[in-house]
TORLOTI-322947 format. One record per residue (C-alpha): x, y, z. Coordinates in steps of 0.25 Angstrom, whole numbers. Example, Ala and Ser with C-alpha at 12.3 -4.5 7.8 and 13.67 -1.06 7.14 Angstrom:
REM residues 2
NODE,49,-18,31
NODE,55,-4,29
END
This chain:
REM residues 637
NODE,-63,427,-440
NODE,-78,426,-442
NODE,-84,438,-433
NODE,-90,450,-439
NODE,-105,454,-446
NODE,-110,445,-455
NODE,-122,448,-463
NODE,-133,439,-469
NODE,-149,437,-474
NODE,-159,428,-475
NODE,-171,433,-482
NODE,-176,444,-477
NODE,-167,442,-463
NODE,-154,449,-463
NODE,-143,446,-452
NODE,-132,454,-446
NODE,-123,443,-439
NODE,-111,446,-430
NODE,-100,435,-428
NODE,-91,438,-416
NODE,-84,425,-412
NODE,-70,429,-416
NODE,-62,441,-420
NODE,-59,452,-409
NODE,-66,453,-396
NODE,-77,442,-401
NODE,-89,441,-392
NODE,-92,428,-396
NODE,-105,430,-402
NODE,-113,431,-414
NODE,-127,441,-416
NODE,-134,446,-426
NODE,-146,454,-431
NODE,-157,451,-439
NODE,-163,460,-451
NODE,-176,459,-458
NODE,-175,463,-474
NODE,-188,468,-480
NODE,-185,475,-494
NODE,-177,488,-492
NODE,-177,487,-476
NODE,-170,479,-466
NODE,-175,477,-451
NODE,-171,473,-439
NODE,-175,459,-433
NODE,-169,454,-421
NODE,-154,450,-416
NODE,-147,439,-410
NODE,-133,435,-403
NODE,-128,422,-400
NODE,-118,425,-388
NODE,-110,413,-386
NODE,-110,405,-401
NODE,-102,393,-405
NODE,-91,395,-414
NODE,-86,384,-423
NODE,-75,386,-435
NODE,-72,375,-445
NODE,-62,381,-455
NODE,-68,393,-462
NODE,-82,392,-456
NODE,-87,396,-443
NODE,-99,392,-437
NODE,-107,399,-425
NODE,-119,395,-418
NODE,-126,398,-405
NODE,-139,402,-398
NODE,-143,417,-401
NODE,-150,427,-393
NODE,-161,433,-402
NODE,-170,447,-401
NODE,-180,441,-408
NODE,-188,427,-405
NODE,-184,414,-413
NODE,-184,400,-411
NODE,-170,397,-416
NODE,-159,404,-407
NODE,-147,397,-414
NODE,-138,404,-423
NODE,-128,397,-432
NODE,-119,406,-440
NODE,-108,399,-451
NODE,-97,408,-456
NODE,-88,404,-466
NODE,-78,414,-475
NODE,-86,426,-470
NODE,-100,419,-474
NODE,-110,411,-469
NODE,-124,407,-463
NODE,-131,411,-450
NODE,-143,403,-445
NODE,-153,411,-433
NODE,-168,412,-433
NODE,-172,403,-442
NODE,-164,410,-454
NODE,-151,407,-461
NODE,-142,419,-466
NODE,-130,419,-475
NODE,-119,427,-469
NODE,-109,436,-474
NODE,-98,443,-467
NODE,-100,458,-467
NODE,-91,465,-457
NODE,-80,462,-448
NODE,-89,472,-437
NODE,-101,468,-431
NODE,-110,480,-431
NODE,-107,493,-442
NODE,-112,506,-436
NODE,-111,519,-443
NODE,-106,532,-435
NODE,-111,545,-440
NODE,-101,555,-433
NODE,-103,571,-431
NODE,-94,581,-425
NODE,-98,595,-422
NODE,-87,607,-426
NODE,-76,609,-417
NODE,-75,593,-412
NODE,-66,583,-417
NODE,-71,568,-418
NODE,-62,557,-411
NODE,-54,548,-422
NODE,-46,538,-414
NODE,-37,535,-402
NODE,-25,526,-402
NODE,-27,516,-390
NODE,-12,514,-388
NODE,-10,530,-386
NODE,-12,529,-370
NODE,-9,516,-360
NODE,-21,507,-361
NODE,-22,492,-357
NODE,-12,482,-362
NODE,-19,473,-372
NODE,-28,484,-379
NODE,-21,486,-393
NODE,-17,500,-398
NODE,-25,504,-409
NODE,-31,516,-414
NODE,-46,517,-410
NODE,-57,526,-417
NODE,-71,525,-411
NODE,-74,517,-426
NODE,-63,507,-421
NODE,-66,505,-408
NODE,-79,500,-412
NODE,-73,492,-422
NODE,-66,484,-412
NODE,-80,481,-406
NODE,-83,475,-419
NODE,-93,488,-422
NODE,-89,495,-436
NODE,-92,510,-434
NODE,-92,517,-447
NODE,-92,533,-446
NODE,-100,540,-455
NODE,-93,552,-461
NODE,-91,562,-450
NODE,-98,576,-449
NODE,-95,590,-442
NODE,-105,598,-438
NODE,-103,613,-439
NODE,-108,622,-429
NODE,-119,634,-432
NODE,-120,645,-423
NODE,-110,652,-413
NODE,-109,652,-399
NODE,-112,638,-398
NODE,-106,630,-384
NODE,-107,617,-394
NODE,-111,609,-380
NODE,-120,600,-383
NODE,-132,595,-374
NODE,-142,583,-375
NODE,-152,590,-383
NODE,-144,595,-393
NODE,-137,579,-396
NODE,-151,574,-397
NODE,-155,583,-407
NODE,-140,582,-414
NODE,-143,566,-416
NODE,-156,567,-421
NODE,-153,578,-430
NODE,-138,574,-435
NODE,-136,560,-436
NODE,-141,556,-450
NODE,-142,541,-447
NODE,-152,544,-435
NODE,-164,537,-436
NODE,-175,527,-429
NODE,-168,515,-432
NODE,-158,505,-428
NODE,-145,506,-434
NODE,-131,506,-434
NODE,-126,521,-434
NODE,-125,532,-424
NODE,-120,547,-423
NODE,-109,553,-416
NODE,-109,567,-414
NODE,-95,573,-410
NODE,-99,586,-402
NODE,-92,595,-394
NODE,-99,595,-379
NODE,-110,590,-372
NODE,-116,601,-362
NODE,-114,589,-351
NODE,-99,588,-354
NODE,-101,573,-358
NODE,-92,566,-370
NODE,-102,559,-376
NODE,-118,556,-376
NODE,-126,545,-384
NODE,-138,550,-388
NODE,-150,542,-382
NODE,-163,544,-387
NODE,-176,540,-381
NODE,-182,533,-393
NODE,-181,520,-399
NODE,-168,524,-407
NODE,-155,528,-398
NODE,-141,526,-400
NODE,-140,532,-413
NODE,-128,542,-407
NODE,-118,549,-398
NODE,-111,563,-396
NODE,-95,562,-390
NODE,-92,579,-385
NODE,-79,583,-391
NODE,-76,593,-379
NODE,-77,583,-369
NODE,-66,572,-376
NODE,-58,580,-385
NODE,-44,581,-385
NODE,-31,574,-393
NODE,-25,567,-382
NODE,-24,552,-382
NODE,-33,553,-369
NODE,-43,562,-377
NODE,-43,552,-388
NODE,-45,540,-380
NODE,-57,547,-373
NODE,-63,550,-386
NODE,-64,537,-391
NODE,-70,531,-380
NODE,-80,543,-380
NODE,-85,540,-394
NODE,-84,523,-392
NODE,-91,525,-379
NODE,-103,535,-384
NODE,-105,526,-398
NODE,-105,513,-388
NODE,-117,520,-382
NODE,-125,520,-395
NODE,-122,505,-398
NODE,-130,504,-385
NODE,-118,501,-376
NODE,-121,506,-361
NODE,-109,512,-351
NODE,-102,501,-344
NODE,-109,503,-331
NODE,-123,504,-337
NODE,-124,490,-343
NODE,-132,485,-332
NODE,-143,495,-338
NODE,-144,489,-352
NODE,-156,479,-356
NODE,-152,469,-355
NODE,-143,473,-344
NODE,-128,469,-346
NODE,-118,467,-335
NODE,-109,478,-330
NODE,-94,476,-332
NODE,-85,477,-319
NODE,-86,488,-310
NODE,-101,491,-313
NODE,-96,492,-327
NODE,-86,503,-324
NODE,-75,494,-326
NODE,-79,490,-340
NODE,-67,494,-351
NODE,-77,499,-360
NODE,-79,512,-370
NODE,-93,512,-364
NODE,-86,515,-349
NODE,-83,528,-344
NODE,-67,529,-342
NODE,-69,537,-329
NODE,-77,526,-323
NODE,-70,515,-326
NODE,-66,506,-314
NODE,-54,503,-309
NODE,-47,516,-312
NODE,-56,525,-319
NODE,-52,531,-332
NODE,-38,528,-330
NODE,-40,513,-328
NODE,-51,513,-339
NODE,-40,518,-350
NODE,-29,509,-345
NODE,-38,496,-346
NODE,-49,500,-358
NODE,-45,492,-372
NODE,-54,502,-380
NODE,-66,492,-383
NODE,-79,488,-378
NODE,-81,477,-366
NODE,-85,464,-371
NODE,-100,465,-367
NODE,-101,479,-375
NODE,-94,471,-387
NODE,-104,462,-386
NODE,-115,473,-388
NODE,-110,481,-398
NODE,-107,468,-406
NODE,-119,459,-403
NODE,-130,467,-397
NODE,-143,465,-404
NODE,-146,476,-415
NODE,-156,484,-408
NODE,-147,485,-394
NODE,-134,490,-401
NODE,-138,498,-415
NODE,-141,512,-414
NODE,-156,517,-414
NODE,-160,504,-408
NODE,-162,498,-394
NODE,-160,511,-382
NODE,-148,513,-378
NODE,-146,501,-366
NODE,-155,493,-375
NODE,-169,496,-367
NODE,-162,497,-353
NODE,-175,504,-347
NODE,-180,492,-341
NODE,-172,490,-327
NODE,-174,486,-313
NODE,-173,498,-303
NODE,-160,501,-298
NODE,-159,495,-284
NODE,-151,499,-273
NODE,-136,492,-271
NODE,-136,481,-261
NODE,-123,489,-255
NODE,-119,503,-258
NODE,-106,509,-253
NODE,-106,520,-263
NODE,-108,530,-253
NODE,-117,538,-263
NODE,-132,539,-262
NODE,-142,541,-275
NODE,-156,548,-272
NODE,-166,551,-283
NODE,-176,562,-281
NODE,-189,568,-289
NODE,-200,577,-286
NODE,-211,572,-279
NODE,-220,571,-291
NODE,-220,573,-307
NODE,-230,578,-316
NODE,-234,568,-328
NODE,-224,572,-339
NODE,-214,580,-329
NODE,-200,577,-333
NODE,-195,567,-321
NODE,-181,574,-315
NODE,-175,567,-303
NODE,-163,572,-295
NODE,-152,563,-292
NODE,-144,564,-280
NODE,-132,558,-277
NODE,-125,559,-262
NODE,-114,553,-255
NODE,-119,545,-243
NODE,-108,546,-232
NODE,-94,547,-236
NODE,-90,557,-248
NODE,-90,550,-263
NODE,-85,554,-276
NODE,-92,549,-287
NODE,-97,555,-302
NODE,-107,565,-304
NODE,-116,559,-315
NODE,-128,557,-308
NODE,-138,560,-319
NODE,-144,550,-327
NODE,-140,554,-340
NODE,-124,550,-338
NODE,-130,537,-333
NODE,-123,535,-321
NODE,-135,535,-315
NODE,-148,529,-319
NODE,-162,530,-316
NODE,-172,519,-315
NODE,-188,522,-317
NODE,-197,514,-311
NODE,-211,518,-317
NODE,-224,516,-311
NODE,-227,503,-318
NODE,-213,497,-312
NODE,-205,497,-324
NODE,-191,502,-321
NODE,-184,509,-333
NODE,-170,517,-333
NODE,-170,531,-336
NODE,-161,533,-349
NODE,-157,545,-352
NODE,-160,551,-366
NODE,-146,556,-368
NODE,-134,548,-361
NODE,-122,556,-357
NODE,-107,549,-355
NODE,-100,557,-346
NODE,-86,551,-347
NODE,-81,560,-335
NODE,-86,559,-321
NODE,-80,568,-311
NODE,-80,565,-297
NODE,-92,570,-289
NODE,-88,569,-273
NODE,-100,569,-264
NODE,-97,572,-250
NODE,-102,583,-238
NODE,-100,595,-247
NODE,-107,588,-260
NODE,-116,578,-254
NODE,-124,574,-266
NODE,-124,578,-282
NODE,-139,579,-289
NODE,-144,576,-303
NODE,-157,580,-309
NODE,-161,571,-320
NODE,-174,572,-330
NODE,-178,556,-330
NODE,-191,557,-336
NODE,-187,554,-350
NODE,-175,547,-357
NODE,-172,538,-367
NODE,-184,528,-364
NODE,-194,541,-366
NODE,-202,546,-352
NODE,-200,538,-340
NODE,-212,545,-332
NODE,-221,544,-342
NODE,-235,541,-332
NODE,-238,545,-320
NODE,-235,536,-307
NODE,-224,534,-297
NODE,-209,531,-303
NODE,-198,526,-295
NODE,-184,530,-299
NODE,-170,527,-296
NODE,-156,530,-300
NODE,-144,524,-299
NODE,-131,531,-299
NODE,-117,524,-304
NODE,-106,531,-295
NODE,-91,533,-299
NODE,-87,519,-292
NODE,-98,511,-299
NODE,-107,512,-287
NODE,-122,512,-292
NODE,-130,522,-282
NODE,-146,519,-282
NODE,-156,529,-278
NODE,-168,526,-269
NODE,-181,526,-279
NODE,-187,538,-281
NODE,-201,541,-283
NODE,-206,548,-295
NODE,-220,552,-295
NODE,-227,556,-310
NODE,-240,562,-307
NODE,-252,561,-315
NODE,-257,572,-322
NODE,-270,581,-319
NODE,-275,590,-327
NODE,-275,590,-340
NODE,-263,601,-343
NODE,-255,590,-335
NODE,-259,579,-345
NODE,-256,586,-356
NODE,-244,593,-351
NODE,-239,578,-348
NODE,-241,574,-362
NODE,-233,585,-367
NODE,-221,581,-357
NODE,-220,567,-360
NODE,-218,567,-375
NODE,-205,560,-379
NODE,-200,573,-386
NODE,-202,580,-372
NODE,-195,570,-366
NODE,-182,572,-373
NODE,-183,586,-372
NODE,-183,586,-357
NODE,-171,576,-357
NODE,-164,585,-366
NODE,-168,598,-360
NODE,-174,604,-371
NODE,-169,602,-387
NODE,-171,610,-400
NODE,-171,597,-409
NODE,-181,595,-418
NODE,-184,581,-414
NODE,-190,586,-402
NODE,-199,596,-406
NODE,-211,590,-402
NODE,-206,589,-387
NODE,-204,604,-389
NODE,-215,607,-394
NODE,-222,598,-383
NODE,-215,606,-373
NODE,-218,619,-379
NODE,-233,616,-377
NODE,-231,613,-363
NODE,-226,627,-360
NODE,-234,636,-369
NODE,-248,626,-365
NODE,-244,623,-352
NODE,-236,633,-347
NODE,-240,632,-333
NODE,-240,617,-330
NODE,-230,612,-321
NODE,-222,606,-333
NODE,-221,616,-341
NODE,-209,618,-333
NODE,-202,607,-339
NODE,-205,611,-354
NODE,-200,626,-351
NODE,-187,619,-344
NODE,-184,611,-356
NODE,-186,622,-367
NODE,-179,633,-357
NODE,-167,625,-357
NODE,-166,621,-372
NODE,-169,636,-375
NODE,-156,642,-366
NODE,-147,633,-371
NODE,-142,632,-387
NODE,-146,619,-395
NODE,-136,613,-405
NODE,-144,606,-419
NODE,-138,599,-429
NODE,-143,602,-441
NODE,-146,592,-452
NODE,-133,599,-460
NODE,-123,594,-449
NODE,-122,608,-443
NODE,-123,613,-429
NODE,-132,623,-425
NODE,-135,630,-412
NODE,-148,638,-406
NODE,-143,647,-397
NODE,-149,648,-382
NODE,-162,654,-382
NODE,-161,661,-366
NODE,-173,668,-369
NODE,-182,656,-371
NODE,-173,650,-360
NODE,-176,659,-350
NODE,-191,659,-352
NODE,-192,645,-350
NODE,-183,643,-339
NODE,-186,655,-330
NODE,-201,648,-330
NODE,-195,636,-326
NODE,-185,641,-316
NODE,-198,649,-308
NODE,-206,637,-308
NODE,-195,628,-303
NODE,-201,615,-304
NODE,-191,607,-308
NODE,-180,599,-299
NODE,-169,608,-293
NODE,-158,603,-304
NODE,-167,606,-316
NODE,-170,619,-310
NODE,-155,623,-307
NODE,-151,620,-321
NODE,-162,629,-327
NODE,-160,639,-318
NODE,-145,639,-323
NODE,-149,638,-338
NODE,-158,650,-335
NODE,-148,658,-331
NODE,-139,654,-343
NODE,-151,659,-351
NODE,-151,671,-344
NODE,-138,673,-346
NODE,-139,671,-361
NODE,-150,681,-362
NODE,-139,692,-356
NODE,-145,693,-343
NODE,-133,687,-334
NODE,-140,695,-321
NODE,-153,687,-323
NODE,-144,674,-326
NODE,-138,675,-313
NODE,-150,679,-305
NODE,-155,664,-310
NODE,-144,659,-301
NODE,-147,667,-290
NODE,-162,663,-290
NODE,-157,648,-293
NODE,-148,649,-281
NODE,-162,654,-273
NODE,-170,646,-278
NODE,-162,632,-274
NODE,-160,639,-259
NODE,-175,641,-259
NODE,-178,626,-261
NODE,-168,622,-250
NODE,-157,616,-257
NODE,-147,610,-248
NODE,-133,619,-246
NODE,-124,611,-252
NODE,-133,611,-265
NODE,-136,625,-264
NODE,-120,628,-264
NODE,-119,622,-277
NODE,-129,630,-282
NODE,-125,642,-278
NODE,-111,638,-286
NODE,-119,635,-297
NODE,-127,648,-299
NODE,-114,655,-297
NODE,-106,648,-308
NODE,-118,648,-316
NODE,-118,663,-315
NODE,-103,664,-319
NODE,-104,655,-330
NODE,-115,664,-336
NODE,-108,676,-333
NODE,-95,671,-340
NODE,-104,666,-353
NODE,-110,680,-353
END
């Protein structure tokens, strides 16, 4: 057997060569990465892959030849490799490298894992404990062993345990706290591509998710993930099996693997597997969405491995497409064609996208998504918000370029409760801030934008909305220009995505929002600055210190009430966001010790939406929501 990682050097050029022609699940490929050596520094130059090499073996010598695909221009695209007893030569791109065998694994990755006190990190699961597919060998699988089977050596650094400073903490993490934890705690977090990543085992997420992969909207993404113990804990074989899948799944995103049903959004687009991707037997699929058979069918057939195309990516994807901190998630999948309506649609579902008549330059662009049944009752899942990525949003900018909205944080929703749409519940609604994401601000210039959405239903149907016109107005006054400049900063966009943060890494953004409030407090856009500051003040904030301790800043209900009261009075935000602001304002009042005023806020919410002429069915939901909020705040008090 000759497959594995070889290393060689020719003068100032270094080669990492991956030979994958025999052994376990060979993909029949040879690939490599080239680096330039200058003094004590090493810089990445480019990558190549030979997809269909010819392999000749004579005695102890093996010769591999083929035409390579390179990331850089070279007149000589032929690749020739000769290996004898663990050494050999590789001729490519005008150079010849002496080779020596380095590892049976194709890539080496260092995983730094920290866990919060009270959580129990996953160790391993015996795949033969529960019934599975015939032909899949029973073995003890840890996360490292699962990646080892894919040819990736995942080395676990000394695990850390993070104690908690402070009492009364709910230990439910929000996106802003996780964003801060990543930049503060990961000792190897950096501004350069490297085979290293961080995993945080936290207690729970405020959204109830099982896991999240940290995505940043700068040049260095995919460096870490979190799993949430409260959502996946348990000692039963079923719980241990689910924990293994969650850990491998979230780390898979860090290797730039998309969900099974989203691979057509990669760059270049990848073909979807059976059933629009939902038929993939992969770590990257959702068990509850597997077809045919759902969760039961998935576990009955899943061999605990990546699919063949995923294996090719992990082993032979170009360096910047796989290494953490390199190319963006999806490998630059922002350049897409606008979503088109299906030629035939018998789904019985209708998707609409709505926006206010116009936005000021710098105003957070929020759209409302409405999913309804177009006739007979329909059952589907409730993941309509684009942060879960069952819904995608495309934005055609004034110059004609179409980009995909990519949320700053990606939420993996491993449960999909059924939603029935019928006469009593004809539609569901979500409000989504799409003004900023992993690619920065999407509405940075005045003009007309065409926005479309695509929802992937529970049965795999792809429901496309008609185009929604979003107008961004030219600034008129000097103050309009000044406020727009303050609102469109990169850190400010992150704060709007996260609904506020205490992170020192976003200090400049917070100072800009403070300036909007202090100097331009009567400007219409100051409402949004107050909303972000008020929502962040009203909740606690968890911060990891450099000494690996978790400290909790308690809620500041007084400041939350001050800002959110102004937001509610001006009522310039959309209805769904206003609903959230009023409920958070009521919580701040209750935490201040004024339960009567908290209840009055909920009564005001009902009256306010009645005056807006909200339809009776939605109005009934708002009344129930107000009463449930009152009861919850009373119990908490």
